[in-house]
C-alpha positions in Angstrom: -22.7 -18.5 29.9 -20.4 -15.5 30.6 -16.9 -15.5 28.9 -15.5 -14.7 32.1 -14.9 -16.6 35.2 -16.7 -16.8 38.0 -15.7 -15.7 41.9 -14.2 -19.2 42.9 -12.9 -19.8 39.6 -11.1 -15.9 40.1 -9.8 -17.1 43.2 -8.2 -20.1 41.5 -6.7 -17.2 38.8 -5.3 -15.4 41.7 -3.3 -18.4 43.5 -2.2 -19.6 40.2 -0.7 -16.4 38.9 1.4 -15.9 42.0 2.4 -19.4 42.5 4.0 -19.9 39.0 5.4 -16.3 39.1 7.0 -17.2 42.0 8.2 -20.7 41.7 7.4 -21.1 38.0 9.1 -18.4 36.5 11.7 -18.2 33.4 14.5 -18.1 35.3 14.0 -20.6 38.4 12.5 -23.1 35.9 13.2 -23.0 32.2 16.5 -21.5 32.1 17.3 -23.3 35.0 16.9 -26.9 33.8 18.0 -25.8 29.9 20.8 -24.6 31.0 22.0 -27.6 33.3 20.4 -29.8 29.6 17.8 -31.8 32.0 17.5 -35.1 30.5 13.3 -34.2 31.7 13.1 -31.0 31.0 11.2 -30.1 33.7 11.5 -29.9 37.8 10.1 -33.0 39.8 9.9 -30.3 42.6 8.0 -28.2 41.1 5.7 -31.2 40.0 5.3 -31.7 43.4 4.8 -28.4 44.7 2.1 -28.3 42.5 0.2 -31.7 43.8 0.8 -29.7 46.9 -1.4 -26.8 45.7 -4.1 -29.5 44.1 -3.6 -28.7 40.6 -2.4 -32.2 39.7 -5.7 -34.1 40.9 -7.9 -31.0 39.2 -9.9 -33.3 36.4 -9.2 -36.7 38.3 -13.2 -37.5 40.2 -13.5 -36.9 43.7 -14.4 -40.3 44.1 -10.8 -41.5 42.8 -9.5 -39.0 45.1 -9.1 -35.6 42.9 -10.9 -31.9 43.2 -14.0 -33.1 40.5 -13.0 -29.8 38.8 -13.9 -28.9 34.9 -11.6 -27.6 32.3 -12.5 -24.1 32.9 -10.4 -24.7 36.0 -7.5 -27.1 34.6 -7.2 -24.1 31.8 -6.6 -21.4 34.5 -3.4 -23.2 35.3 -2.5 -23.7 31.6 -3.1 -20.0 31.4 -0.4 -19.3 34.1 1.8 -22.0 32.6 2.1 -20.4 29.6 2.4 -17.4 31.1 5.8 -18.2 32.3 7.0 -21.1 30.4 6.6 -22.7 32.9 7.9 -26.5 31.9 5.8 -29.0 33.1 4.1 -32.5 32.5 0.7 -31.1 33.7 -0.9 -31.0 30.0 0.0 -34.3 28.8 -0.4 -36.1 32.6 -3.2 -33.7 34.2 -5.3 -33.2 31.4 -4.8 -35.8 29.1 -4.0 -38.8 30.5 -6.2 -38.2 33.7 -8.8 -37.6 30.8 -8.3 -41.1 29.3 -8.1 -42.8 32.6 -11.6 -41.6 33.6 -12.4 -44.2 31.5 -10.1 -46.9 33.3 -11.6 -49.7 35.2 -11.5 -49.5 39.0 -8.0 -51.5 39.1 -6.4 -49.1 36.6 -7.4 -45.9 38.4 -5.8 -47.2 41.4 -2.9 -48.3 40.1 -1.9 -44.7 38.4 -4.0 -41.8 39.6 -3.0 -41.9 43.4 0.4 -41.2 41.8 -0.7 -38.2 39.7 -2.6 -36.9 42.4 0.6 -36.9 45.1 2.6 -35.5 42.3 4.7 -38.9 42.5 3.9 -39.9 39.2 4.5 -38.4 35.4 2.3 -39.7 32.2 2.4 -39.5 28.3 0.6 -40.0 25.7 1.5 -42.0 22.1 -0.8 -40.9 19.3 1.0 -39.3 16.8 3.0 -41.6 14.2 4.4 -38.9 12.2 6.0 -35.7 11.8 2.5 -34.3 11.6 -0.5 -34.8 13.9 -3.0 -37.3 12.2 -4.6 -38.7 14.9 -6.9 -40.7 12.0 -4.6 -42.8 11.2 -3.0 -45.4 13.4 -0.9 -47.9 12.4 0.8 -49.3 15.6 -0.4 -52.4 16.1 -1.7 -54.5 19.1 -2.1 -58.4 18.3 -4.3 -60.9 21.3 -1.8 -62.9 23.4 -2.8 -65.1 25.7 -4.3 -63.3 28.1 -3.2 -59.9 26.4 -1.7 -57.8 23.7 1.6 -57.9 22.2 2.2 -54.2 21.0 4.6 -53.3 18.0 4.8 -49.9 16.1 6.4 -46.6 16.7 5.3 -43.1 17.9 7.0 -39.9 17.8 7.2 -37.1 19.7 5.9 -38.6 22.5 6.1 -35.4 24.9 7.9 -36.7 28.5 7.8 -40.2 27.1 11.1 -41.4 28.4 10.3 -39.2 31.8 7.1 -40.8 32.3 6.2 -43.9 34.7 3.0 -45.0 32.5 2.4 -43.9 28.6 -1.3 -44.2 27.2 -0.5 -45.7 23.7 -3.4 -45.7 20.8 -2.9 -49.2 18.7 -4.5 -50.8 16.3 -6.5 -53.7 17.3 -8.5 -54.5 14.4 -9.1 -53.0 11.0 -6.6 -51.0 8.3 -4.8 -48.0 9.5 -7.0 -45.4 8.4 -10.5 -46.8 10.0 -12.3 -44.8 12.6 -12.9 -48.2 14.5 -10.9 -50.9 15.4 -8.8 -48.3 18.1 -7.6 -49.4 21.9 -6.1 -47.2 24.2 -3.8 -49.0 26.5 -1.8 -47.9 29.5 1.7 -49.3 28.9 4.2 -49.0 32.3 7.6 -47.3 31.8 9.6 -50.5 32.5 7.6 -52.8 30.2 10.1 -54.7 28.2 10.6 -53.7 24.4 9.9 -50.3 24.8 13.0 -48.2 23.7 13.0 -44.5 23.6 15.1 -42.0 21.4 14.9 -38.9 23.3 14.6 -35.8 21.2 15.1 -31.8 23.3 12.7 -29.9 20.8 12.5 -26.2 20.1 11.3 -24.9 23.1 13.5 -27.1 25.3 10.9 -29.7 26.7 11.7 -33.2 25.6 10.0 -35.8 23.8 10.5 -39.0 22.3 10.6 -41.3 18.9 9.4 -44.3 20.8 9.0 -48.1 19.5 7.5 -50.7 20.8 9.0 -54.1 19.8 6.6 -56.7 20.6 5.6 -55.5 24.4 3.8 -58.0 26.1 0.6 -56.5 27.8 -2.0 -57.9 30.1 -5.5 -57.6 29.6 -6.0 -55.5 32.4 -3.9 -52.7 30.8 -6.4 -51.6 28.1 -8.3 -48.3 28.7 -11.8 -48.7 28.1 -13.4 -51.4 25.9 -11.0 -53.0 23.0 -12.0 -51.6 19.5 -13.9 -49.1 21.2 -11.1 -46.7 21.6 -11.7 -44.3 19.5 -14.4 -42.1 21.6 -12.0 -42.6 24.7 -9.3 -41.7 22.2 -11.5 -38.3 20.6 -12.2 -37.3 24.5 -8.4 -37.0 25.5 -7.4 -35.1 22.5 -10.4 -33.1 23.3 -9.1 -32.3 26.4 -5.4 -31.5 25.0 -6.6 -29.5 22.4 -8.4 -27.0 24.7 -5.6 -27.5 27.3 -3.0 -26.6 24.3 -5.2 -23.3 23.6 -5.2 -22.0 27.1 -1.3 -22.8 27.6 -1.2 -20.7 24.1 -3.1 -18.1 25.9 -0.8 -17.7 28.5 2.0 -17.8 25.6 0.6 -14.7 24.1 0.0 -12.9 27.2 3.0 -13.6 28.4 4.8 -11.9 25.6 2.5 -8.9 25.1 2.8 -8.1 28.6 6.6 -7.6 28.3 6.4 -5.9 25.0 4.4 -3.4 26.6 6.9 -3.2 29.6 9.5 -2.7 27.1 7.6 0.3 24.9 7.2 2.0 28.6 11.1 2.0 29.5 12.8 2.2 25.8 13.9 5.8 24.6 14.8 6.6 20.9 15.0 10.4 20.3 14.4 11.0 23.6 10.9 9.6 23.5 9.6 6.4 25.0 8.7 4.4 22.4 5.4 3.8 23.6 4.8 7.0 22.7 5.0 6.7 19.1 1.5 6.3 17.9 2.4 3.5 14.9 3.0 1.4 18.1 0.2 2.3 19.9 -1.8 1.3 17.3 -0.3 -2.4 17.2 -0.1 -2.9 20.7 -3.8 -2.0 20.6 -4.4 -4.5 17.8 -2.6 -7.3 19.8 -4.9 -6.5 23.2 -7.8 -6.8 21.1 -6.9 -9.9 19.4 -5.7 -11.8 22.7 -8.8 -10.9 24.6 -11.0 -12.4 21.5 -8.3 -15.4 22.2 -8.8 -16.1 25.8 -12.6 -15.4 25.2 -13.0 -18.2 22.5 -11.1 -20.5 24.5 -13.5 -19.9 27.5 -15.9 -20.5 25.7 -14.9 -24.0 24.4 -13.9 -24.5 28.2 -17.7 -24.2 29.3 -19.2 -26.3 26.2 -17.1 -29.1 26.8 -17.3 -29.3 31.1 -21.3 -29.3 30.1 -20.8 -32.3 27.6 -22.3 -29.8 24.5 -22.6 -31.2 21.0 -20.6 -28.0 20.1 -17.6 -28.4 21.9 -15.4 -30.4 19.4 -15.9 -27.5 16.7 -15.4 -24.6 19.5 -11.7 -26.4 20.5 -10.8 -26.4 17.2 -11.9 -22.6 16.8 -10.3 -21.9 19.7 -7.1 -23.9 19.1 -6.7 -22.1 15.3 -7.0 -18.8 16.7 -5.1 -19.1 19.4 -2.4 -20.6 17.5 -2.5 -17.1 15.2 -2.5 -15.4 18.0 0.3 -16.2 20.0 2.1 -16.1 16.9 1.2 -12.5 16.2 2.0 -11.9 20.1 5.3 -13.4 19.8 6.5 -11.8 16.1 5.5 -8.3 17.3 7.0 -8.8 20.7 10.6 -9.5 18.7 10.0 -6.7 16.8 9.6 -4.3 19.3 12.2 -4.9 20.8 14.5 -4.8 18.1 17.5 -6.5 17.4 17.9 -7.7 21.5 14.6 -9.6 20.6 16.6 -12.7 19.6 19.0 -12.5 21.7 19.1 -15.2 25.0 19.4 -12.7 27.3 16.2 -11.2 26.7 12.8 -13.6 27.6 10.9 -12.2 24.3 12.7 -15.1 22.2 12.2 -18.1 24.5 8.1 -17.1 24.1 8.7 -17.5 20.2 9.9 -20.8 20.7 7.6 -21.9 23.2 4.7 -20.6 20.9 5.9 -22.8 17.6 6.6 -26.1 19.6 2.8 -25.8 21.2 1.3 -24.5 17.9 1.8 -28.2 16.5 1.0 -29.9 19.2 -2.2 -31.6 18.4 -2.7 -29.8 14.9 -1.7 -26.7 14.2 -3.6 -23.7 12.7 -4.6 -25.1 9.7 -5.4 -28.3 10.8 -7.9 -27.0 12.6 -9.1 -24.4 10.1 -9.7 -27.6 8.2 -12.0 -29.3 11.1 -13.8 -26.2 11.9 -14.7 -26.5 7.8 -15.5 -30.4 7.9 -17.4 -29.7 10.9 -19.8 -26.9 9.7 -20.3 -28.6 6.8 -18.0 -27.3 4.2 
């Protein structure tokens, strides 16, 4: 498969690029909501516009009212979200939660997917229970209670947790905390009694919560997939989220690089544009090469995931690790080449650094995924 977009995908890229640059840019969205200390951290108006563009239902099957597209197409939108630092629930809602709901009952799909497709609903996912991404350990418990379950435990850094209409929660229904089996996923509605949120603003101004479940009563219809058989659903959701985060990271790296190159063409030192200095040209050329490699490996992982390949898991971790390192290089070079003003709030380049740090940790940092690559490769 070629590591570039076909004609239809290129057309989607043009549409997403112009839309995000016009409606999702830093001034209109990130700075606007940050400076107003918005409790959600994103604009619901933009989310509605994204629904009108068809973006919110990209990964929802056509039979359920969506577009039935793949991760390559979702990644195109995510790259533009990253390029413009657009605060949006697209990754958690339209990628991760939508992937989980594919395994839900018709009743569950009918309850939640229409709101997602229309841009009226926002979803979150609650997986991690510590500061670091460790999905192999699930301690939150769901015990049988009548015809349903009673959910108890806590989740950390639930992105958009307090803004969501529903949270996909991974809980243990049998076995010990470290067991691979015995996991069940639940769709927990926002008004569930016994669920509480401690909201925190992250480095990049996005909102997350530390969420507690104190005996939350759920009926049997809240189960996504099979009881005790949720590990496969969880892995599918994680896979979709990780390659989505990689695509957004490519956008962050590319946006930071473009901003830096533009600055090299404008800033003068010693009577010359600093872009004329060979040392900076070499660094810019190296950065360009790294960004293109990161984009290529991300597209490869997306294609494998869409094709249902057994290699998709390995290549997704390769992409997540590579993009994390490339984005860090892009934002560090950007700030340094801007000089001291790069660390001031007046210049947007510093905002790219903040987004990179938050995104790099989401669903596993470069070290986590480098370790997975080694394990999956037999080392």
